[in-house]
Backbone as JSON Lines, residues from 0, in Angstrom:
{"i":0,"aa":"M","n":[1.0,-1.29,-0.14],"ca":[0.14,-0.05,0.05],"c":[0.89,1.36,0.04]}
{"i":1,"aa":"S","n":[1.96,1.04,0.9],"ca":[2.87,2.24,1.21],"c":[3.69,2.91,-0.21]}
{"i":2,"aa":"S","n":[3.65,2.0,-0.92],"ca":[4.64,1.81,-2.39],"c":[3.39,2.99,-3.44]}
{"i":3,"aa":"C","n":[2.05,2.24,-3.4],"ca":[1.23,2.45,-4.48],"c":[0.93,4.1,-3.9]}
{"i":4,"aa":"C","n":[0.84,4.23,-2.48],"ca":[0.59,5.52,-1.92],"c":[2.27,6.83,-2.7]}
{"i":5,"aa":"G","n":[3.2,6.31,-2.91],"ca":[4.34,7.01,-3.02],"c":[4.11,7.35,-4.33]}
{"i":6,"aa":"I","n":[3.77,6.12,-5.22],"ca":[3.68,6.33,-6.49],"c":[2.13,7.57,-7.08]}
{"i":7,"aa":"D","n":[1.48,7.39,-6.23],"ca":[0.27,8.71,-6.39],"c":[0.67,9.7,-5.91]}
{"i":8,"aa":"D","n":[1.48,10.27,-5.01],"ca":[1.53,11.2,-4.55],"c":[3.05,11.89,-5.6]}
{"i":9,"aa":"T","n":[3.79,10.56,-6.07],"ca":[4.7,11.57,-7.12],"c":[4.07,11.81,-8.25]}
{"i":10,"aa":"Q","n":[2.91,11.38,-8.83],"ca":[2.54,11.77,-10.37],"c":[1.54,12.52,-9.76]}
{"i":11,"aa":"T","n":[1.22,12.86,-8.46],"ca":[0.49,14.01,-8.19],"c":[0.96,15.26,-8.36]}
{"i":12,"aa":"K","n":[2.34,15.17,-7.6],"ca":[3.59,16.29,-7.82],"c":[3.19,16.56,-8.92]}
{"i":13,"aa":"I","n":[3.98,15.84,-9.9],"ca":[3.95,16.12,-11.67],"c":[2.83,16.88,-12.19]}
{"i":14,"aa":"D","n":[1.64,16.11,-11.99],"ca":[0.24,16.77,-12.83],"c":[0.43,18.24,-11.71]}
{"i":15,"aa":"N","n":[0.54,18.65,-10.81],"ca":[0.26,19.94,-10.78],"c":[1.52,20.69,-10.86]}
{"i":16,"aa":"A","n":[2.51,20.26,-11.14],"ca":[3.82,21.11,-11.69],"c":[3.91,21.47,-12.83]}
{"i":17,"aa":"Q","n":[2.66,20.07,-13.65],"ca":[2.42,20.69,-15.0],"c":[1.39,21.62,-15.39]}
{"i":18,"aa":"R","n":[0.2,21.5,-14.28],"ca":[-0.81,22.42,-14.07],"c":[-0.53,24.2,-14.28]}
{"i":19,"aa":"K","n":[0.78,23.72,-13.42],"ca":[1.24,25.29,-13.42],"c":[2.21,25.58,-14.2]}
{"i":20,"aa":"L","n":[3.02,25.31,-14.61],"ca":[3.51,25.36,-16.17],"c":[2.65,26.05,-17.35]}
{"i":21,"aa":"L","n":[1.5,25.13,-17.44],"ca":[0.89,25.42,-18.55],"c":[0.12,26.54,-18.36]}
{"i":22,"aa":"W","n":[-0.74,27.02,-17.05],"ca":[-1.04,27.79,-16.82],"c":[-0.16,29.08,-17.34]}
{"i":23,"aa":"T","n":[0.75,29.3,-16.77],"ca":[1.59,29.95,-16.71],"c":[2.35,30.68,-18.47]}
{"i":24,"aa":"V","n":[2.37,29.63,-19.05],"ca":[2.65,29.84,-20.69],"c":[1.42,30.1,-21.39]}
{"i":25,"aa":"L","n":[-0.3,29.31,-20.81],"ca":[-1.54,29.81,-21.43],"c":[-1.48,31.57,-21.31]}
{"i":26,"aa":"V","n":[-1.14,31.98,-20.03],"ca":[-1.94,33.76,-19.94],"c":[-0.49,34.2,-21.01]}
{"i":27,"aa":"L","n":[0.8,33.68,-20.63],"ca":[1.9,34.53,-21.57],"c":[1.41,34.26,-23.15]}
{"i":28,"aa":"N","n":[1.07,33.38,-23.56],"ca":[0.69,33.41,-25.26],"c":[-0.4,34.24,-25.5]}
{"i":29,"aa":"A","n":[-1.72,33.92,-24.57],"ca":[-3.02,34.77,-24.59],"c":[-2.79,36.29,-24.87]}
{"i":30,"aa":"V","n":[-1.8,36.64,-23.66],"ca":[-1.68,38.19,-23.87],"c":[-0.51,38.29,-25.34]}
{"i":31,"aa":"M","n":[-0.06,38.07,-25.81],"ca":[0.62,38.09,-27.15],"c":[0.09,37.82,-28.1]}
{"i":32,"aa":"F","n":[-1.05,36.91,-27.98],"ca":[-2.01,36.87,-29.2],"c":[-2.69,38.12,-29.18]}
{"i":33,"aa":"F","n":[-3.32,39.12,-28.29],"ca":[-4.14,40.13,-28.15],"c":[-2.98,41.21,-28.97]}
{"i":34,"aa":"V","n":[-1.91,41.3,-28.44],"ca":[-0.66,42.06,-28.46],"c":[-0.33,42.05,-29.87]}
{"i":35,"aa":"E","n":[-0.16,40.96,-30.63],"ca":[0.35,40.67,-32.05],"c":[-0.75,40.81,-33.0]}
{"i":36,"aa":"F","n":[-1.81,40.62,-32.7],"ca":[-2.85,40.85,-33.56],"c":[-3.57,42.13,-33.78]}
{"i":37,"aa":"I","n":[-3.36,43.23,-32.53],"ca":[-3.9,44.28,-32.92],"c":[-2.53,44.73,-33.63]}
{"i":38,"aa":"A","n":[-1.26,44.8,-33.11],"ca":[-0.48,45.51,-34.09],"c":[-0.26,45.13,-35.24]}
{"i":39,"aa":"G","n":[-0.14,43.66,-35.9],"ca":[-0.59,43.32,-36.7],"c":[-1.58,43.65,-38.47]}
{"i":40,"aa":"W","n":[-2.73,43.73,-37.58],"ca":[-3.93,45.14,-37.86],"c":[-3.27,46.13,-38.24]}
{"i":41,"aa":"L","n":[-2.85,47.08,-37.37],"ca":[-2.59,48.37,-37.93],"c":[-1.1,48.21,-38.25]}
{"i":42,"aa":"A","n":[-0.66,47.25,-38.24],"ca":[0.89,47.37,-39.06],"c":[0.61,46.8,-40.72]}
{"i":43,"aa":"Q","n":[-0.48,46.29,-40.74],"ca":[-0.86,45.7,-42.21],"c":[-0.12,44.84,-42.35]}
{"i":44,"aa":"S","n":[0.26,44.03,-41.55],"ca":[1.13,42.66,-41.3],"c":[0.58,41.32,-41.37]}
{"i":45,"aa":"S","n":[1.28,40.68,-42.66],"ca":[0.46,39.42,-42.2],"c":[1.28,38.56,-41.68]}
{"i":46,"aa":"G","n":[2.67,38.37,-41.52],"ca":[3.31,37.9,-40.93],"c":[3.32,38.14,-39.59]}
{"i":47,"aa":"L","n":[2.65,39.11,-38.72],"ca":[2.74,39.85,-37.53],"c":[1.2,39.13,-37.23]}
{"i":48,"aa":"I","n":[0.19,38.93,-37.94],"ca":[-1.19,38.48,-37.93],"c":[-0.83,36.65,-38.03]}
{"i":49,"aa":"A","n":[-0.22,36.53,-38.74],"ca":[0.25,35.0,-38.73],"c":[0.45,34.31,-37.27]}
{"i":50,"aa":"D","n":[1.17,35.19,-36.44],"ca":[2.16,34.84,-35.11],"c":[1.09,34.95,-34.92]}
{"i":51,"aa":"S","n":[0.3,35.97,-34.38],"ca":[-0.56,36.45,-33.81],"c":[-1.46,35.05,-33.13]}
{"i":52,"aa":"L","n":[-2.03,34.37,-34.57],"ca":[-2.93,33.42,-34.85],"c":[-2.35,31.97,-34.39]}
{"i":53,"aa":"D","n":[-0.67,31.89,-34.43],"ca":[-0.14,30.73,-33.73],"c":[0.07,30.96,-32.25]}
{"i":54,"aa":"M","n":[0.5,32.16,-32.16],"ca":[0.13,32.47,-31.26],"c":[-1.51,31.68,-29.85]}
{"i":55,"aa":"L","n":[-2.4,32.27,-30.65],"ca":[-3.82,31.53,-30.36],"c":[-3.82,30.38,-30.18]}
{"i":56,"aa":"A","n":[-3.27,29.38,-31.04],"ca":[-3.79,28.15,-31.52],"c":[-2.58,27.34,-30.23]}
{"i":57,"aa":"D","n":[-1.44,28.33,-29.84],"ca":[-0.82,27.5,-28.7],"c":[-1.03,27.94,-27.35]}
{"i":58,"aa":"A","n":[-2.26,28.75,-27.36],"ca":[-2.92,29.13,-25.92],"c":[-4.25,28.01,-26.17]}
{"i":59,"aa":"L","n":[-4.89,27.32,-27.08],"ca":[-5.74,26.85,-27.28],"c":[-5.23,25.29,-27.1]}
{"i":60,"aa":"V","n":[-3.92,24.5,-27.39],"ca":[-2.89,23.91,-26.92],"c":[-2.66,23.78,-25.81]}
{"i":61,"aa":"Y","n":[-2.12,24.4,-25.18],"ca":[-1.75,24.51,-23.68],"c":[-3.09,24.61,-22.68]}
{"i":62,"aa":"S","n":[-4.66,25.04,-23.35],"ca":[-5.89,24.69,-22.56],"c":[-6.21,23.62,-22.81]}
{"i":63,"aa":"A","n":[-6.24,22.95,-24.11],"ca":[-6.56,21.29,-24.12],"c":[-5.52,20.76,-23.14]}
{"i":64,"aa":"S","n":[-4.09,20.91,-22.71],"ca":[-3.23,20.01,-21.84],"c":[-3.36,19.9,-20.73]}
{"i":65,"aa":"L","n":[-4.05,21.38,-20.35],"ca":[-4.2,21.61,-18.96],"c":[-5.49,20.48,-18.55]}
{"i":66,"aa":"Y","n":[-6.68,20.35,-19.61],"ca":[-7.78,19.67,-19.62],"c":[-7.45,17.94,-19.37]}
{"i":67,"aa":"A","n":[-6.18,17.95,-20.16],"ca":[-5.82,16.62,-20.12],"c":[-4.68,15.89,-19.14]}
{"i":68,"aa":"V","n":[-4.54,16.92,-18.14],"ca":[-3.54,16.35,-17.39],"c":[-4.16,15.42,-15.9]}
{"i":69,"aa":"G","n":[-3.31,14.75,-16.1],"ca":[-4.24,13.57,-14.99],"c":[-5.13,12.46,-15.19]}
{"i":70,"aa":"K","n":[-5.53,12.86,-16.71],"ca":[-6.44,11.57,-17.61],"c":[-5.89,10.97,-17.97]}
{"i":71,"aa":"S","n":[-7.04,10.18,-18.5],"ca":[-6.49,8.59,-19.76],"c":[-6.24,9.6,-20.72]}
{"i":72,"aa":"L","n":[-5.22,8.21,-21.67],"ca":[-4.53,8.3,-22.91],"c":[-5.64,8.25,-23.83]}
{"i":73,"aa":"K","n":[-6.8,8.37,-23.02],"ca":[-8.13,9.01,-24.37],"c":[-8.09,9.84,-24.8]}
{"i":74,"aa":"H","n":[-8.42,10.69,-23.39],"ca":[-8.36,11.96,-23.09],"c":[-7.56,12.71,-23.99]}
{"i":75,"aa":"K","n":[-6.45,12.37,-23.41],"ca":[-4.73,13.28,-23.87],"c":[-5.11,13.14,-25.66]}
{"i":76,"aa":"A","n":[-5.12,11.96,-26.08],"ca":[-5.16,11.91,-27.59],"c":[-6.59,12.64,-27.93]}
{"i":77,"aa":"N","n":[-7.79,12.61,-27.67],"ca":[-8.9,13.73,-28.03],"c":[-8.57,15.39,-27.82]}
{"i":78,"aa":"A","n":[-7.48,15.42,-26.97],"ca":[-7.22,16.94,-26.71],"c":[-6.21,17.21,-28.15]}
{"i":79,"aa":"A","n":[-5.37,16.72,-28.15],"ca":[-4.11,16.76,-29.11],"c":[-4.83,17.01,-30.59]}
{"i":80,"aa":"L","n":[-5.87,16.05,-30.48],"ca":[-6.74,16.11,-31.99],"c":[-7.57,17.1,-31.94]}
{"i":81,"aa":"L","n":[-8.07,17.63,-31.11],"ca":[-8.25,19.18,-31.29],"c":[-7.55,20.24,-31.28]}
{"i":82,"aa":"N","n":[-6.46,20.37,-30.44],"ca":[-5.06,20.95,-31.06],"c":[-4.92,21.07,-32.16]}
{"i":83,"aa":"G","n":[-4.75,19.94,-32.86],"ca":[-4.29,19.89,-34.57],"c":[-5.26,20.27,-35.23]}
{"i":84,"aa":"T","n":[-6.5,20.14,-34.85],"ca":[-7.62,20.53,-35.97],"c":[-7.47,21.92,-35.76]}
{"i":85,"aa":"M","n":[-7.53,22.44,-34.72],"ca":[-7.37,24.12,-34.77],"c":[-6.65,24.91,-35.27]}
{"i":86,"aa":"Q","n":[-5.36,24.26,-34.8],"ca":[-3.91,24.35,-35.54],"c":[-4.54,24.95,-37.37]}
{"i":87,"aa":"L","n":[-4.56,23.76,-37.79],"ca":[-5.27,23.73,-39.04],"c":[-6.27,24.72,-40.0]}
{"i":88,"aa":"V","n":[-6.87,24.94,-39.03],"ca":[-8.22,26.21,-39.39],"c":[-7.46,27.29,-39.15]}
{"i":89,"aa":"L","n":[-6.96,27.88,-38.28],"ca":[-6.27,29.05,-38.25],"c":[-5.16,29.18,-39.3]}
{"i":90,"aa":"A","n":[-4.12,28.41,-39.24],"ca":[-3.62,28.11,-41.0],"c":[-4.03,28.54,-42.3]}
{"i":91,"aa":"S","n":[-5.0,27.93,-42.16],"ca":[-5.74,28.32,-43.45],"c":[-6.52,29.74,-43.43]}
{"i":92,"aa":"V","n":[-6.88,30.31,-42.51],"ca":[-7.25,31.78,-42.01],"c":[-6.18,32.63,-42.42]}
{"i":93,"aa":"V","n":[-5.08,32.41,-41.82],"ca":[-3.67,32.85,-42.35],"c":[-3.32,32.92,-43.83]}
{"i":94,"aa":"I","n":[-3.49,32.17,-44.64],"ca":[-3.17,31.59,-46.18],"c":[-4.21,32.68,-46.38]}
{"i":95,"aa":"I","n":[-5.72,32.76,-46.28],"ca":[-6.8,33.42,-47.08],"c":[-6.02,34.99,-46.49]}
{"i":96,"aa":"D","n":[-5.73,35.49,-45.76],"ca":[-5.18,36.79,-45.25],"c":[-3.72,37.07,-46.0]}
{"i":97,"aa":"V","n":[-3.31,36.12,-46.6],"ca":[-1.73,36.65,-47.46],"c":[-2.11,36.63,-48.91]}
{"i":98,"aa":"V","n":[-3.44,36.03,-49.1],"ca":[-4.16,35.92,-50.41],"c":[-4.75,37.27,-51.1]}
{"i":99,"aa":"K","n":[-5.49,37.74,-49.93],"ca":[-6.08,39.1,-49.95],"c":[-5.01,39.99,-50.23]}
{"i":100,"aa":"R","n":[-3.81,40.44,-49.06],"ca":[-3.0,41.53,-49.07],"c":[-2.48,41.15,-50.91]}
{"i":101,"aa":"A","n":[-2.28,40.11,-51.18],"ca":[-1.8,39.85,-52.39],"c":[-2.35,40.58,-53.61]}
{"i":102,"aa":"I","n":[-3.39,40.38,-53.13],"ca":[-4.48,40.74,-54.44],"c":[-4.93,42.19,-54.56]}
{"i":103,"aa":"F","n":[-5.19,42.95,-53.09],"ca":[-5.45,44.2,-52.92],"c":[-4.56,45.21,-52.48]}
{"i":104,"aa":"G","n":[-3.19,43.99,-52.27],"ca":[-2.1,45.25,-51.89],"c":[-1.96,45.81,-50.41]}
{"i":105,"aa":"S","n":[-0.9,45.88,-49.36],"ca":[-0.62,46.53,-48.08],"c":[0.76,47.38,-48.44]}
{"i":106,"aa":"A","n":[0.84,47.99,-46.92],"ca":[2.15,48.37,-47.28],"c":[2.69,48.28,-45.42]}
{"i":107,"aa":"P","n":[3.19,47.12,-45.13],"ca":[3.63,46.52,-43.56],"c":[4.41,47.71,-43.3]}
{"i":108,"aa":"N","n":[4.06,48.43,-41.55],"ca":[4.83,49.11,-41.36],"c":[6.23,48.34,-40.12]}
{"i":109,"aa":"A","n":[6.91,48.28,-41.03],"ca":[8.18,47.49,-40.47],"c":[9.03,47.82,-39.52]}
{"i":110,"aa":"D","n":[8.72,49.32,-38.62],"ca":[9.27,49.19,-36.92],"c":[8.24,48.61,-36.27]}
{"i":111,"aa":"M","n":[7.05,48.69,-36.59],"ca":[6.23,47.89,-35.38],"c":[6.35,46.65,-35.87]}
{"i":112,"aa":"M","n":[6.58,46.22,-36.82],"ca":[6.81,44.64,-37.18],"c":[7.98,44.04,-36.2]}
{"i":113,"aa":"L","n":[9.34,45.04,-36.43],"ca":[10.39,44.45,-35.71],"c":[10.2,44.63,-34.21]}
{"i":114,"aa":"S","n":[9.82,45.58,-33.64],"ca":[9.42,45.76,-32.29],"c":[8.58,44.51,-31.92]}
{"i":115,"aa":"V","n":[7.3,44.4,-32.29],"ca":[6.51,43.61,-31.88],"c":[7.14,41.97,-31.68]}
{"i":116,"aa":"A","n":[7.76,41.81,-33.09],"ca":[8.52,40.54,-33.15],"c":[9.59,40.18,-32.01]}
{"i":117,"aa":"I","n":[10.07,41.3,-31.81],"ca":[11.46,40.76,-31.03],"c":[10.56,40.81,-29.4]}
{"i":118,"aa":"L","n":[9.41,41.78,-29.29],"ca":[8.47,41.81,-27.76],"c":[8.31,39.66,-27.76]}
{"i":119,"aa":"A","n":[7.53,39.27,-28.97],"ca":[7.15,37.86,-29.26],"c":[8.19,36.85,-28.84]}
{"i":120,"aa":"L","n":[9.04,37.17,-29.72],"ca":[10.61,36.22,-29.51],"c":[10.86,36.11,-27.68]}
{"i":121,"aa":"V","n":[10.96,36.93,-27.2],"ca":[11.5,37.45,-25.52],"c":[10.26,36.37,-25.25]}
{"i":122,"aa":"V","n":[8.84,36.23,-25.11],"ca":[7.94,35.81,-24.46],"c":[7.83,34.1,-25.09]}
{"i":123,"aa":"N","n":[8.34,33.87,-26.49],"ca":[8.51,32.7,-26.55],"c":[9.83,31.71,-26.24]}
{"i":124,"aa":"V","n":[10.84,32.68,-25.5],"ca":[12.37,32.16,-25.42],"c":[11.93,31.25,-24.02]}
{"i":125,"aa":"I","n":[11.08,32.65,-23.02],"ca":[10.62,32.08,-21.54],"c":[9.8,30.97,-21.46]}
{"i":126,"aa":"C","n":[8.53,30.75,-22.56],"ca":[7.7,29.65,-22.35],"c":[8.69,28.53,-22.76]}
{"i":127,"aa":"F","n":[9.92,28.3,-24.08],"ca":[10.63,27.34,-24.49],"c":[11.3,26.8,-23.11]}
{"i":128,"aa":"G","n":[11.94,27.8,-22.61],"ca":[12.37,27.38,-21.06],"c":[11.64,26.82,-19.84]}
{"i":129,"aa":"L","n":[10.62,27.15,-19.98],"ca":[9.97,26.55,-18.98],"c":[9.37,25.38,-19.24]}
{"i":130,"aa":"L","n":[9.07,24.46,-20.6],"ca":[8.9,24.04,-20.72],"c":[9.55,22.77,-21.35]}
{"i":131,"aa":"F","n":[11.0,23.58,-21.3],"ca":[12.31,22.15,-21.81],"c":[12.19,20.9,-21.3]}
{"i":132,"aa":"R","n":[11.72,21.44,-19.8],"ca":[12.17,19.66,-18.68],"c":[11.15,18.92,-18.97]}
{"i":133,"aa":"F","n":[10.2,19.24,-19.64],"ca":[8.91,18.06,-19.57],"c":[8.97,17.78,-21.35]}
{"i":134,"aa":"R","n":[9.93,18.37,-22.04],"ca":[9.85,17.94,-23.32],"c":[9.67,16.65,-23.79]}
{"i":135,"aa":"N","n":[10.32,15.57,-22.75],"ca":[9.49,14.0,-22.79],"c":[8.52,13.43,-22.35]}
{"i":136,"aa":"G","n":[7.78,14.39,-21.96],"ca":[6.5,14.03,-21.07],"c":[5.57,13.34,-21.73]}
{"i":137,"aa":"D","n":[4.18,13.4,-21.43],"ca":[3.03,12.93,-22.48],"c":[2.47,13.57,-23.66]}
{"i":138,"aa":"L","n":[1.5,13.06,-24.5],"ca":[1.74,13.91,-25.37],"c":[0.87,15.14,-25.92]}
{"i":139,"aa":"N","n":[0.29,15.54,-25.06],"ca":[0.42,17.1,-24.92],"c":[1.29,17.91,-24.59]}
{"i":140,"aa":"I","n":[2.09,17.42,-23.94],"ca":[3.18,18.42,-23.11],"c":[4.62,18.4,-24.37]}
{"i":141,"aa":"R","n":[4.2,17.27,-24.7],"ca":[5.36,17.19,-25.96],"c":[4.79,18.13,-27.24]}
{"i":142,"aa":"A","n":[3.69,17.99,-27.13],"ca":[2.6,19.29,-28.39],"c":[3.37,20.42,-28.04]}
{"i":143,"aa":"S","n":[3.33,21.19,-26.56],"ca":[3.09,22.46,-26.33],"c":[4.62,22.78,-26.34]}
{"i":144,"aa":"W","n":[5.07,21.43,-26.01],"ca":[6.88,21.97,-26.24],"c":[7.19,22.41,-27.76]}
{"i":145,"aa":"I","n":[6.87,21.5,-28.61],"ca":[6.77,21.36,-30.35],"c":[6.24,22.92,-30.28]}
{"i":146,"aa":"C","n":[5.19,22.98,-30.26],"ca":[4.72,24.43,-30.63],"c":[5.83,26.02,-29.84]}
{"i":147,"aa":"S","n":[6.4,25.66,-29.01],"ca":[7.26,26.64,-28.52],"c":[8.45,26.54,-29.42]}
{"i":148,"aa":"R","n":[8.76,25.82,-29.36],"ca":[10.14,25.8,-30.33],"c":[10.27,26.33,-31.75]}
{"i":149,"aa":"N","n":[8.77,26.08,-32.43],"ca":[8.37,26.48,-33.56],"c":[8.23,27.88,-33.07]}
{"i":150,"aa":"D","n":[7.44,28.26,-32.52],"ca":[7.44,29.67,-32.33],"c":[8.33,30.56,-32.13]}
{"i":151,"aa":"M","n":[9.4,30.35,-31.89],"ca":[10.6,30.95,-31.94],"c":[11.57,30.94,-33.08]}
{"i":152,"aa":"L","n":[11.02,30.17,-34.41],"ca":[11.48,30.41,-35.62],"c":[10.61,31.18,-36.45]}
{"i":153,"aa":"M","n":[9.33,30.99,-36.21],"ca":[8.48,32.1,-36.93],"c":[9.11,33.23,-36.22]}
{"i":154,"aa":"N","n":[8.79,33.75,-35.03],"ca":[9.54,34.88,-34.62],"c":[10.74,35.62,-35.39]}
{"i":155,"aa":"T","n":[11.57,34.79,-35.44],"ca":[12.61,34.93,-36.24],"c":[12.48,35.58,-37.75]}
{"i":156,"aa":"G","n":[11.62,34.63,-38.06],"ca":[11.11,35.24,-39.48],"c":[10.65,35.82,-39.96]}
{"i":157,"aa":"V","n":[9.79,36.6,-38.61],"ca":[9.2,37.59,-38.97],"c":[10.2,39.34,-38.57]}
{"i":158,"aa":"I","n":[11.02,38.75,-37.87],"ca":[12.27,39.93,-37.78],"c":[13.04,40.24,-39.21]}
{"i":159,"aa":"I","n":[13.13,38.9,-39.67],"ca":[13.98,38.86,-41.07],"c":[13.06,39.64,-41.52]}
{"i":160,"aa":"S","n":[11.73,39.2,-41.97],"ca":[10.99,39.52,-42.94],"c":[10.7,41.59,-42.9]}
{"i":161,"aa":"A","n":[10.82,41.97,-41.54],"ca":[10.81,43.34,-41.21],"c":[11.56,44.44,-41.49]}
{"i":162,"aa":"L","n":[12.36,43.74,-41.86],"ca":[13.99,44.26,-41.88],"c":[14.23,43.99,-43.8]}
{"i":163,"aa":"L","n":[13.63,43.43,-43.84],"ca":[13.42,43.03,-45.69],"c":[13.32,44.43,-45.82]}
{"i":164,"aa":"V","n":[11.03,44.17,-45.14],"ca":[10.22,45.34,-45.84],"c":[11.05,46.44,-45.71]}
{"i":165,"aa":"S","n":[11.94,46.99,-44.77],"ca":[12.47,48.24,-44.55],"c":[13.51,48.3,-45.65]}
{"i":166,"aa":"S","n":[14.18,47.15,-46.2],"ca":[15.22,47.57,-46.87],"c":[15.16,48.04,-48.44]}
{"i":167,"aa":"Q","n":[14.24,47.06,-48.57],"ca":[13.22,46.57,-49.77],"c":[11.97,47.46,-50.27]}
{"i":168,"aa":"N","n":[11.36,47.99,-49.11],"ca":[10.23,48.88,-49.4],"c":[9.42,48.49,-50.59]}
{"i":169,"aa":"A","n":[9.14,46.9,-49.79],"ca":[8.48,46.15,-50.36],"c":[7.49,45.36,-49.49]}
{"i":170,"aa":"A","n":[6.44,44.84,-49.72],"ca":[5.38,43.84,-48.91],"c":[5.69,42.19,-48.79]}
{"i":171,"aa":"W","n":[6.15,41.93,-50.46],"ca":[6.56,40.73,-50.34],"c":[7.02,39.82,-49.31]}
{"i":172,"aa":"P","n":[8.26,41.0,-48.42],"ca":[9.01,39.47,-47.29],"c":[7.89,39.37,-46.71]}
{"i":173,"aa":"D","n":[6.77,40.24,-46.13],"ca":[5.81,39.67,-44.7],"c":[5.09,39.12,-45.38]}
{"i":174,"aa":"L","n":[4.43,38.66,-46.6],"ca":[3.28,37.81,-46.87],"c":[4.5,36.55,-47.36]}
{"i":175,"aa":"L","n":[5.45,36.78,-47.67],"ca":[6.32,35.33,-47.6],"c":[6.18,34.57,-46.1]}
{"i":176,"aa":"V","n":[6.63,35.63,-45.42],"ca":[6.99,35.08,-44.32],"c":[5.34,34.7,-43.46]}
{"i":177,"aa":"G","n":[4.51,35.33,-44.17],"ca":[2.96,34.82,-43.15],"c":[2.59,33.16,-43.82]}
{"i":178,"aa":"L","n":[3.03,33.1,-45.49],"ca":[2.85,32.08,-46.08],"c":[4.02,31.01,-45.23]}
{"i":179,"aa":"I","n":[5.01,31.41,-44.91],"ca":[6.05,30.2,-44.3],"c":[5.31,29.59,-43.06]}
{"i":180,"aa":"I","n":[5.29,30.87,-41.88],"ca":[4.6,30.5,-40.8],"c":[3.01,29.56,-40.98]}
{"i":181,"aa":"A","n":[2.22,29.54,-41.66],"ca":[1.28,28.9,-42.31],"c":[1.55,27.53,-42.3]}
{"i":182,"aa":"A","n":[2.68,27.26,-43.62],"ca":[3.33,26.08,-43.97],"c":[4.03,25.31,-42.58]}
{"i":183,"aa":"I","n":[4.4,25.97,-41.57],"ca":[5.06,25.53,-40.57],"c":[3.97,24.66,-39.57]}
{"i":184,"aa":"V","n":[2.94,25.45,-39.4],"ca":[1.56,25.07,-38.5],"c":[1.09,23.77,-39.0]}
{"i":185,"aa":"I","n":[1.03,24.07,-40.69],"ca":[-0.1,22.61,-41.14],"c":[0.87,21.6,-40.64]}
{"i":186,"aa":"V","n":[2.4,21.5,-40.96],"ca":[3.06,20.36,-40.97],"c":[3.19,19.75,-39.05]}
{"i":187,"aa":"S","n":[3.42,21.17,-38.7],"ca":[3.21,20.55,-36.85],"c":[1.98,20.27,-36.73]}
{"i":188,"aa":"A","n":[0.62,20.9,-37.2],"ca":[-0.78,19.98,-36.7],"c":[-0.87,18.76,-37.09]}
{"i":189,"aa":"I","n":[-0.38,18.37,-38.88],"ca":[-0.61,17.06,-38.86],"c":[0.07,15.92,-38.11]}
{"i":190,"aa":"G","n":[1.41,16.56,-37.6],"ca":[1.84,15.43,-37.03],"c":[1.38,15.31,-35.44]}
{"i":191,"aa":"I","n":[0.67,16.59,-34.94],"ca":[-0.3,16.03,-33.8],"c":[-1.16,15.53,-33.8]}
{"i":192,"aa":"V","n":[-2.08,15.38,-35.31],"ca":[-3.07,14.66,-35.46],"c":[-2.94,13.9,-35.45]}
{"i":193,"aa":"R","n":[-1.47,13.29,-36.55],"ca":[-1.33,11.54,-36.43],"c":[-0.86,10.84,-35.35]}
{"i":194,"aa":"N","n":[-0.36,11.84,-34.44],"ca":[0.43,10.99,-33.14],"c":[-0.9,10.41,-32.16]}
{"i":195,"aa":"A","n":[-2.05,11.85,-32.32],"ca":[-3.02,11.03,-31.62],"c":[-4.0,10.39,-32.11]}
{"i":196,"aa":"L","n":[-4.59,10.23,-33.7],"ca":[-5.44,8.95,-33.78],"c":[-4.49,7.59,-33.8]}
{"i":197,"aa":"Q","n":[-2.86,7.44,-33.94],"ca":[-2.2,6.51,-33.11],"c":[-2.39,6.26,-31.64]}
{"i":198,"aa":"V","n":[-2.62,7.11,-31.02],"ca":[-2.88,6.91,-29.88],"c":[-4.16,6.4,-29.26]}
{"i":199,"aa":"R","n":[-5.43,7.04,-30.06],"ca":[-6.34,6.47,-30.23],"c":[-6.78,5.04,-30.7]}
{"i":200,"aa":"R","n":[-5.58,4.56,-31.73],"ca":[-6.1,3.05,-32.29],"c":[-5.53,2.5,-31.21]}
{"i":201,"aa":"G","n":[-4.59,2.87,-30.52],"ca":[-3.71,1.92,-29.75],"c":[-4.9,1.52,-28.87]}
{"i":202,"aa":"E","n":[-5.6,1.98,-28.29],"ca":[-6.18,2.63,-27.0],"c":[-7.66,1.81,-27.74]}
{"i":203,"aa":"A","n":[-8.08,1.87,-28.68],"ca":[-9.19,1.12,-29.14],"c":[-8.48,-0.35,-29.37]}
{"i":204,"aa":"D","n":[-7.65,-0.97,-29.92],"ca":[-6.97,-2.12,-29.7],"c":[-6.8,-2.67,-28.92]}
{"i":205,"aa":"K","n":[-6.4,-1.88,-27.7],"ca":[-6.48,-2.44,-25.97],"c":[-7.81,-2.74,-25.78]}
{"i":206,"aa":"I","n":[-8.94,-1.9,-25.51],"ca":[-10.02,-2.53,-25.53],"c":[-10.57,-4.17,-26.17]}
{"i":207,"aa":"N","n":[-10.28,-3.65,-27.51],"ca":[-10.66,-4.97,-28.74],"c":[-10.29,-6.34,-28.2]}
{"i":208,"aa":"D","n":[-9.08,-6.49,-27.67],"ca":[-8.08,-7.31,-27.33],"c":[-8.81,-7.92,-25.98]}
{"i":209,"aa":"C","n":[-9.19,-6.58,-24.98],"ca":[-9.91,-7.56,-23.82],"c":[-11.53,-8.23,-23.53]}
{"i":210,"aa":"C","n":[-11.86,-7.54,-25.12],"ca":[-13.18,-7.84,-25.01],"c":[-13.22,-9.13,-25.72]}
{"i":211,"aa":"S","n":[-12.15,-9.57,-26.54],"ca":[-11.98,-11.07,-27.54],"c":[-11.65,-11.74,-26.33]}
């Protein structure tokens, strides 16, 4: 009995630590979503809007991960599946925005892009550091860490595009980085969905084996 209680206490501590961590990165990403989206809209920047929607996707990932902490593999897989699906939807919204701006034109504000992208990079570096020790955790924690890792690459891309918009006096670098971010989100989301479906199939096979 003491052994079982010790295991339960250890798992409870792990679950509580994960909840505290996920709440922290959830709040950081939610705040940055509003900051980046408003700045992207004002700066006419597809790159910033794309990055803000990725922040929103991350906030949804962390929300679903919070829901899944301490629950069964089936619940974790369902949460991850929802995460991946939402990311695919948001990436589609970004692509539509890029196409619209390419057709009707835009004049991105490079200075605003640069300052907000640097702020977003700082926030994502903090999230990456917080999530690093849980990178080999369960399905949803791994998904959270992957999102944070990808975000730093995207922030760097927006910074580079802001410098190019300023030097080239053209909108195409901003549109290009918007498409690249959407592509990264799509690839990441497909991986999360595939992994979640594999877990669900594995759980279904276990149930079938028990019933047969």
